[in-house]
C-alpha positions, 0 to 999 in steps of 0.5 A: 500500500502506498502511504502519503503523509507529512513527516517533519513538515515535508510530504512523503510517500512510502510503500508499506504493508498496512499493518507495518508499524510506523516506527519500523517504516521511519527507521528502515524505509525513511531512515530517520536517524533518531528513531529507536525501538525497544519494547514494540509494545508502547511501554518504553517510550524510545519510539515517541513521535508527535502524531497529529499533534499528540505524543505517541509511541510510533510502534503502536501505530499501523501504517494504514492509520498514517495515511494523510496525517502529520508526523513529527520526529526530533529531526522536525525540531532541528534549528527551531527556537523551540528546540533551543529553549529545550536545549537551554533548559536541559543545559541549565539543569546539567541534564544530559540524557544518553543517545538512546533517550535524548530524542524521545525525552526532548520530543516529550518535553517539546510536547509538554511545554508546547501545550502549556508552559506552566504544566501542573506538577501532577500532569508533569510527573505522569507525562515524564514517565513516558520515556524509560531510561536509567541514564538520568534520574526521574527527578532530574528529568522533571527539573529539566522540563521545568527549566525548558518551560521557563526558557519557553515562557521567557522567549514568548514574553519577548515576542 
């Protein structure tokens, strides 16, 4: 089946089986460098993407659902002010995720603070659990998200 969709702001098309996983297609057919897949059950968060504006595990999305949609990976943020806000927030905290989880943690942070630059603590704690990696502490990740949100608030005040 030919699937046309928007990936990181660009129209793409790919031939894939309807039941193929979006994560597999992104990794193997479209060669998205940041794409990782570990559990293939939507539990680990390593394959997070923004699908139609919502952060989801791409291993849970069959290609027949992707037709005509918009998908954003971390590559879609490269060079943007939004990514710089997150990088500054992470750096000011000394937060350094490993290569395995850096992309999904950055994308998750983007999704959280794009929706609300003042996320409620309870919501933040639940959302931050979406990416499971032991390279950094959970509390350190929460602090990094809060600092990225501060960066975003200060930038958007200036606009």
